[in-house]
C-alpha positions as CSV (number, residue, x, y, z in Angstrom):
1,M,37.7,58.8,-21.8
2,F,35.6,57.0,-24.4
3,A,35.3,53.4,-25.5
4,I,33.9,51.2,-28.3
5,Y,32.2,47.9,-27.5
6,N,31.0,45.2,-29.9
7,I,29.9,41.6,-29.7
8,Q,33.4,40.5,-28.8
9,G,33.8,43.1,-26.0
10,R,35.8,46.3,-25.6
11,R,37.9,47.0,-28.6
12,F,39.0,50.6,-27.8
13,R,39.4,52.9,-24.9
14,S,41.1,56.2,-25.0
15,S,40.7,60.0,-25.3
16,L,38.3,61.8,-27.7
17,E,41.2,62.7,-29.9
18,Q,42.0,59.0,-30.4
19,L,38.3,58.1,-30.9
20,H,38.3,60.5,-33.9
21,K,41.2,58.6,-35.3
22,V,39.7,55.1,-35.1
23,H,36.1,56.0,-35.7
24,Q,35.6,59.3,-37.5
25,P,32.3,61.0,-37.6
26,N,30.4,60.7,-40.9
27,A,31.4,63.9,-42.8
28,G,28.2,63.9,-44.7
29,Q,25.9,63.8,-41.6
30,A,27.9,65.4,-38.7
31,P,27.4,69.2,-38.5
32,N,30.4,71.4,-38.6
33,L,31.1,72.6,-35.1
34,H,33.3,75.5,-36.4
35,E,30.7,77.1,-38.6
36,D,28.7,78.4,-35.7
37,V,31.9,79.5,-33.9
38,A,33.0,81.5,-36.9
39,R,29.6,83.2,-37.2
40,D,29.7,84.0,-33.5
41,Q,33.1,85.5,-33.8
42,T,32.2,87.9,-36.7
43,F,32.7,91.4,-35.8
44,S,32.9,95.0,-37.2
45,I,36.3,96.7,-37.6
46,S,34.8,100.1,-37.6
47,G,34.9,100.6,-33.8
48,S,37.8,102.0,-32.0
49,D,40.2,100.1,-29.6
50,S,38.7,102.0,-26.6
51,E,35.3,100.9,-27.6
52,D,36.4,97.3,-27.8
53,T,38.0,97.6,-24.3
54,A,34.9,99.1,-22.8
55,E,32.7,96.3,-24.3
56,T,35.1,93.7,-22.9
57,A,35.0,95.2,-19.5
58,A,31.2,95.4,-19.7
59,N,31.0,91.7,-20.6
60,A,33.3,90.7,-17.8
61,R,31.0,92.6,-15.3
62,H,27.9,90.9,-16.7
63,L,29.5,87.5,-16.4
64,Q,30.6,88.3,-12.8
65,A,27.1,89.5,-12.0
66,Y,25.6,86.3,-13.6
67,R,27.8,84.1,-11.5
68,K,26.9,85.9,-8.3
69,M,23.2,85.7,-9.1
70,L,23.5,81.8,-9.5
71,Q,25.6,81.7,-6.3
72,L,28.0,79.3,-7.9
73,N,30.6,77.4,-6.1
74,E,33.1,74.7,-7.1
75,R,31.1,71.8,-5.5
76,S,27.9,72.6,-7.3
77,V,29.3,72.9,-10.8
78,L,28.3,70.0,-13.1
79,V,31.4,68.7,-14.7
80,H,31.3,64.9,-15.0
81,A,29.1,62.5,-16.9
82,Y,28.0,60.6,-13.8
83,Q,26.4,63.8,-12.6
84,I,23.9,64.0,-15.3
85,M,23.4,60.3,-16.4
86,S,20.2,58.4,-16.0
87,Q,20.3,55.3,-13.9
88,P,19.4,52.5,-13.5
89,V,19.5,51.6,-17.1
90,A,16.8,49.6,-18.9
91,T,18.6,47.0,-21.0
92,L,17.8,44.2,-23.5
93,D,19.1,40.7,-23.3
94,S,21.0,39.6,-26.5
95,R,18.6,36.6,-26.7
96,T,15.6,38.9,-27.0
97,T,13.5,38.5,-30.2
98,L,12.2,41.2,-32.5
99,K,8.7,40.6,-31.2
100,Q,9.8,40.8,-27.5
101,A,11.8,43.9,-28.2
102,L,8.8,45.7,-29.7
103,E,6.7,44.9,-26.7
104,I,9.4,46.2,-24.3
105,F,10.0,49.4,-26.2
106,E,6.4,50.2,-26.5
107,K,5.5,49.4,-22.9
108,G,8.3,51.5,-21.5
109,S,8.2,54.2,-24.2
110,F,12.0,53.8,-24.6
111,Q,14.0,55.6,-27.4
112,Q,17.1,53.4,-27.1
113,M,18.3,50.5,-25.0
114,P,21.8,48.9,-24.5
115,V,22.0,45.2,-25.3
116,L,23.8,43.0,-22.8
117,N,24.9,39.3,-23.2
118,A,24.5,36.5,-20.7
119,Q,27.6,37.8,-18.8
120,Q,26.0,41.2,-18.5
121,S,28.6,42.8,-20.8
122,L,27.6,45.5,-23.3
123,V,27.4,44.1,-26.9
124,G,25.3,46.6,-28.7
125,L,22.7,49.3,-28.7
126,L,19.2,49.3,-30.2
127,T,17.1,52.3,-30.9
128,Y,13.3,52.4,-31.4
129,Q,13.9,53.9,-34.9
130,Q,15.9,50.8,-36.0
131,L,13.3,48.5,-34.4
132,F,10.5,50.2,-36.3
133,K,12.4,50.0,-39.5
134,V,13.2,46.3,-39.4
135,S,9.7,45.4,-38.2
136,L,7.8,47.6,-40.8
137,H,10.1,47.8,-43.7
138,D,12.6,45.0,-43.6
139,R,9.9,42.6,-42.5
140,L,12.2,40.3,-40.5
141,P,10.7,37.2,-38.8
142,A,9.3,38.0,-35.3
143,E,11.8,35.3,-33.9
144,T,14.9,37.3,-35.2
145,L,17.3,38.1,-32.3
146,V,18.0,41.7,-31.7
147,T,21.8,41.0,-32.2
148,E,20.9,40.6,-35.9
149,F,20.0,44.3,-36.4
150,M,21.2,46.3,-33.4
151,N,24.2,48.7,-33.7
152,P,27.2,46.3,-33.8
153,E,29.5,48.8,-32.2
154,V,28.7,51.2,-29.3
155,I,30.5,54.3,-28.3
156,T,30.5,54.7,-24.5
157,V,31.8,57.3,-22.0
158,D,33.5,57.0,-18.7
159,P,31.7,58.3,-15.6
160,V,34.1,61.1,-15.1
161,S,34.3,62.3,-18.6
162,D,33.7,66.1,-19.2
163,V,30.1,66.7,-19.9
164,R,31.1,69.1,-22.7
165,R,33.0,66.3,-24.4
166,V,30.0,64.0,-24.0
167,A,27.9,66.7,-25.8
168,Q,30.5,67.0,-28.5
169,V,30.4,63.2,-29.2
170,L,26.6,63.1,-29.3
171,Y,26.7,66.1,-31.7
172,E,29.5,64.9,-34.0
173,Y,28.4,61.3,-34.3
174,Q,24.7,62.2,-34.4
175,L,23.9,59.8,-31.5
176,S,20.8,59.7,-29.5
177,A,22.5,58.5,-26.3
178,L,25.8,57.4,-24.8
179,P,26.1,54.4,-22.3
180,V,28.2,55.2,-19.3
181,V,30.6,52.3,-18.7
182,N,33.3,52.2,-15.9
183,E,36.9,50.8,-16.1
184,Q,35.6,47.4,-15.1
185,D,33.3,47.4,-18.2
186,N,30.2,47.6,-16.1
187,L,27.3,49.6,-17.4
188,V,26.4,52.2,-14.8
189,G,24.2,54.7,-16.6
190,I,23.2,56.3,-19.9
191,I,23.3,59.9,-21.1
192,S,20.7,61.0,-23.7
193,K,20.3,64.4,-25.4
194,T,17.4,64.9,-23.1
195,D,19.6,64.4,-20.1
196,L,21.9,67.1,-21.3
197,L,18.9,69.5,-21.9
198,K,17.5,68.7,-18.4
199,A,20.9,69.5,-16.9
200,L,21.1,72.8,-18.6
201,M,17.5,73.7,-17.8
202,M,17.5,72.6,-14.2
203,D,21.0,73.0,-13.1
204,P,22.4,76.5,-14.1
205,P,25.8,75.7,-12.5
206,L,26.6,73.5,-15.6
207,S,30.3,74.1,-16.3
208,L,30.0,76.1,-19.5
209,W,33.1,78.3,-19.0
210,V,36.7,77.5,-17.9
């Protein structure tokens, strides 16, 4: 399940398919997921059926050997968002000023931070790239609140969402991170592209096949 939050609170919560309907990826920026698949599925028709059968059998044996090498079991497979998210999450208060935000980002070397209101509800997301732009190019006053230039709507993910769908949303919407929010609208973690790469590198039992 995925959700969208803004300054008024949660405005959407449903499946990835419904998310595509209410908030489509930017067609000019989002890479085409099917192009790489099409290239990977390109094959020669010159081989015989027996050759294809032998190759399929060989691939199956290789996959079985790889699984055995990793000593995979159902309990060790990474499937859900909560298994790879980072926590606790560093956040910004909605009353934080531009000057204060710059100091916080630079001191903590953050790339993005969720923005919470006084009730600790998610109302936005701010990236260092945005912060750098408004401070250097837009020349906003140092006293400007982060709510004036943060992302006004934030896509979030449920703790039990499939990690492959998390990766798909990050890829399609060209996001740097997805806050993890439970059914009670509580921020419980965050997943960045770095978290996904770490999981792939450090935890081979990542569920890449079904």
